[in-house]
Structure formats: structure tokens, C-alpha cells
Kinemage of the C-alpha trace (Angstrom):
@kinemage 1
@onewidth
@group {chain A} dominant
@subgroup {mainchain}
@vectorlist {calphas} color= white
{ca met a 1} P -20.853 -12.174 -0.348
{ca thr a 2} L -21.728 -9.680 -2.708
{ca ile a 3} L -20.139 -9.338 -6.338
{ca gly a 4} L -20.851 -6.766 -8.519
{ca asn a 5} L -21.589 -3.216 -8.833
{ca asn a 6} L -23.361 -2.838 -5.521
{ca thr a 7} L -21.540 0.263 -3.689
{ca asp a 8} L -23.259 -0.574 -0.373
{ca ala a 9} L -21.582 -3.693 -0.044
{ca val a 10} L -18.102 -4.304 1.892
{ca pro a 11} L -15.727 -5.266 -0.703
{ca leu a 12} L -13.948 -8.852 -0.577
{ca pro a 13} L -10.222 -9.043 0.428
{ca phe a 14} L -7.677 -9.211 -2.160
{ca his a 15} L -4.708 -11.475 -2.863
{ca leu a 16} L -1.782 -9.833 -4.264
{ca ser a 17} L 1.654 -11.806 -5.024
{ca ile a 18} L 4.776 -9.921 -5.735
{ca cys a 19} L 8.413 -10.466 -5.847
{ca val a 20} L 11.036 -9.008 -3.221
{ca asn a 21} L 14.766 -9.330 -2.940
{ca asn a 22} L 15.792 -10.064 0.892
{ca phe a 23} L 13.877 -11.785 3.765
{ca glu a 24} L 15.415 -9.436 6.746
{ca thr a 25} L 14.641 -6.010 4.794
{ca thr a 26} L 11.204 -7.303 3.674
{ca arg a 27} L 10.241 -8.258 7.111
{ca arg a 28} L 11.617 -4.918 8.564
{ca phe a 29} L 9.563 -2.806 6.196
{ca tyr a 30} L 6.292 -4.620 6.039
{ca gly a 31} L 6.375 -6.347 9.705
{ca asp a 32} L 8.230 -3.836 11.898
{ca ile a 33} L 7.524 -0.501 9.807
{ca leu a 34} L 4.193 -0.940 8.180
{ca gly a 35} L 2.994 -3.234 11.149
{ca leu a 36} L 1.464 -6.231 9.300
{ca glu a 37} L 1.073 -9.457 10.545
{ca glu a 38} L 3.004 -12.140 9.019
{ca arg a 39} L 0.592 -14.887 8.608
{ca arg a 40} L 2.774 -17.591 7.238
{ca thr a 41} L 6.349 -18.238 5.848
{ca thr a 42} L 7.976 -20.602 3.524
{ca ser a 43} L 11.658 -21.261 2.536
{ca gly a 44} L 10.700 -18.687 -0.468
{ca ser a 45} L 8.001 -16.274 0.460
{ca ile a 46} L 6.241 -14.526 3.279
{ca his a 47} L 2.549 -13.756 3.482
{ca tyr a 48} L 1.076 -10.960 5.250
{ca asn a 49} L -2.477 -9.727 6.258
{ca met a 50} L -2.366 -6.551 4.795
{ca phe a 51} L -5.582 -4.763 6.503
{ca gly a 52} L -7.637 -7.806 5.744
{ca ser a 53} L -6.074 -8.590 2.485
{ca gln a 54} L -3.382 -11.644 1.581
{ca leu a 55} L -0.070 -10.227 0.376
{ca thr a 56} L 2.601 -12.782 -0.536
{ca leu a 57} L 5.967 -11.674 -1.199
{ca his a 58} L 8.240 -14.250 -3.019
{ca val a 59} L 11.943 -13.634 -2.353
{ca ile a 60} L 13.952 -13.616 -5.548
{ca pro a 61} L 17.765 -12.457 -4.845
{ca asp a 62} L 18.855 -9.620 -6.741
{ca tyr a 63} L 15.360 -8.696 -7.687
{ca asn a 64} L 14.593 -5.030 -8.242
{ca ala a 65} L 11.491 -3.522 -9.186
{ca leu a 66} L 11.582 -1.271 -12.014
{ca asn a 67} L 9.352 1.660 -11.040
{ca leu a 68} L 8.464 4.323 -13.747
{ca gln a 69} L 6.761 7.667 -13.152
{ca arg a 70} L 3.707 8.734 -14.747
{ca glu a 71} L 1.608 11.681 -14.386
{ca val a 72} L -2.004 11.289 -12.769
{ca asp a 73} L -3.914 14.693 -12.310
{ca ser a 74} L -0.467 16.502 -12.701
{ca glu a 75} L 1.414 14.456 -10.142
{ca asp a 76} L 4.203 12.056 -10.709
{ca val a 77} L 3.293 8.575 -9.117
{ca pro a 78} L 5.181 5.180 -9.241
{ca val a 79} L 3.741 2.737 -11.896
{ca pro a 80} L 3.059 0.169 -11.272
{ca his a 81} L 2.006 0.252 -7.649
{ca phe a 82} L -0.307 -1.208 -5.449
{ca gly a 83} L -1.349 -0.180 -1.858
{ca val a 84} L -4.205 -0.096 0.469
{ca val a 85} L -7.437 2.484 1.199
{ca leu a 86} L -7.642 2.831 5.068
{ca pro a 87} L -10.703 3.480 6.973
{ca asp a 88} L -9.907 6.882 8.473
{ca lys a 89} L -7.096 9.629 8.869
{ca glu a 90} L -6.136 8.696 12.149
{ca thr a 91} L -4.877 5.065 10.729
{ca phe a 92} L -3.145 7.076 7.845
{ca asp a 93} L -1.388 9.293 10.214
{ca gln a 94} L -0.381 6.208 12.525
{ca ile a 95} L 1.392 4.659 9.179
{ca ala a 96} L 2.573 7.891 8.011
{ca thr a 97} L 4.405 8.398 11.357
{ca lys a 98} L 6.034 5.153 11.331
{ca leu a 99} L 7.543 5.731 7.909
{ca lys a 100} L 8.777 9.066 8.923
{ca asp a 101} L 10.104 7.672 12.114
{ca ala a 102} L 11.846 4.867 10.379
{ca lys a 103} L 13.412 7.517 7.732
{ca val a 104} L 11.459 5.878 4.842
{ca thr a 105} L 11.974 8.078 1.877
{ca phe a 106} L 8.222 9.184 0.224
{ca val a 107} L 8.179 9.131 -3.478
{ca arg a 108} L 4.998 11.369 -2.435
{ca glu a 109} L 4.956 13.059 1.003
{ca pro a 110} L 1.720 12.652 2.765
{ca gly a 111} L -0.729 15.132 2.035
{ca leu a 112} L -4.024 15.639 0.323
{ca arg a 113} L -4.957 15.024 -3.259
{ca phe a 114} L -7.770 15.659 -5.758
{ca leu a 115} L -8.730 18.601 -3.323
{ca gly a 116} L -12.618 19.540 -3.348
{ca lys a 117} L -13.414 16.506 -5.571
{ca gln a 118} L -15.669 13.877 -4.094
{ca his a 119} L -12.786 11.378 -4.305
{ca glu a 120} L -10.369 13.703 -1.915
{ca gln a 121} L -7.878 11.848 -0.321
{ca his a 122} L -5.001 11.613 2.232
{ca val a 123} L -2.241 10.094 0.076
{ca leu a 124} L 1.455 8.843 0.491
{ca phe a 125} L 3.494 7.041 -1.957
{ca val a 126} L 6.881 5.147 -0.785
{ca leu a 127} L 8.865 2.188 -2.422
{ca asp a 128} L 9.515 -0.935 -0.386
{ca pro a 129} L 13.484 -2.024 0.042
{ca ser a 130} L 13.080 -3.980 -3.462
{ca gly a 131} L 11.704 -1.179 -5.158
{ca asn a 132} L 7.888 -1.852 -5.358
{ca gly a 133} L 5.664 1.107 -5.054
{ca ile a 134} L 2.823 1.109 -2.524
{ca glu a 135} L 0.329 4.021 -2.301
{ca ile a 136} L -1.468 4.368 1.090
{ca lys a 137} L -4.423 6.470 1.201
{ca ser a 138} L -7.666 7.487 3.286
{ca phe a 139} L -10.566 8.966 1.351
{ca ile a 140} L -12.218 12.213 3.131
{ca his a 141} L -15.667 12.011 1.788
{ca ala a 142} L -16.505 8.751 0.473
{ca arg a 143} L -16.228 5.214 1.518
{ca pro a 144} L -13.327 3.455 0.265
{ca tyr a 145} L -15.088 0.869 -1.881
{ca gln a 146} L -17.141 3.670 -3.725
{ca trp a 147} L -14.210 4.322 -5.692
{ca leu a 148} L -13.671 0.718 -6.882
């Protein structure tokens, strides 16, 4: 296990716990569309493997995330948001295709960001059915954990 500023180390998995409003739409979005593995379920939560990290979704009926837009390098993005950095463009394209096929509305269509910079990346933003902002990206020039 490596902790600190060692950019050659593989980052440790994270755990994120957020609210959602419905078991059925949550399972469809995270399980069926994004393809995340459901690891455990309780009467009030669903736990997913999110590309090696743990995502816990607590079901609160009538919950609706308040997503604001904030300018980041001349683009509006949902704030707050969470996401994942994928290892390659192929995986990014597979997820983007799944989202398009499921007719999920993009907050930011899949495309390139930070053109010509070391942290140039393929990126997209969507909202889950409860309004939680999700960023999915894949770096072009750098290993993902170099920009943590």
C-alpha cells in the first residue's frame, strides 16, 4: 500500500456513499446501463463495484440532487459531481455507447477537453435518475492517477 505523493503508485480504491430516490431506476442506470456489478443490497441501500471502488447508494424516496452548473475552463459542468477515470478510450467509448443506446441525456456530450494540455481527456457528464452528476473520463497523455 502506498500513500502520499508517489505518482508511480496505483491509487487506493475509494468509497463513495450518496443518496438516490428509487431502487428500480437506480439498478437500471448503474447496473444495466453502466454495467456496474451489484455487490450487496440491504432494505435501504445498494452497493456497487465502480471500476474497483465501492459506490453505496442509499435509497431515500423523493430525494432529488440539486445540481448547479459551474464554469470550469469555459465549460459548464454539474456541481457537485463524482465520477471515474477509465484506463483507456476503448472503455470510455463502450460506456458512452451504452449511455447513448439507453437514450440517457448528456449534460456534456462525449468529447475532448483541455486540448493540447498534459491532462487532455475524453470526457462526458450525465445525471443519474436522482439528479446526481457523474463525470466519466479517460486521459490521453497521462496515467489517471498523475492528476489526483
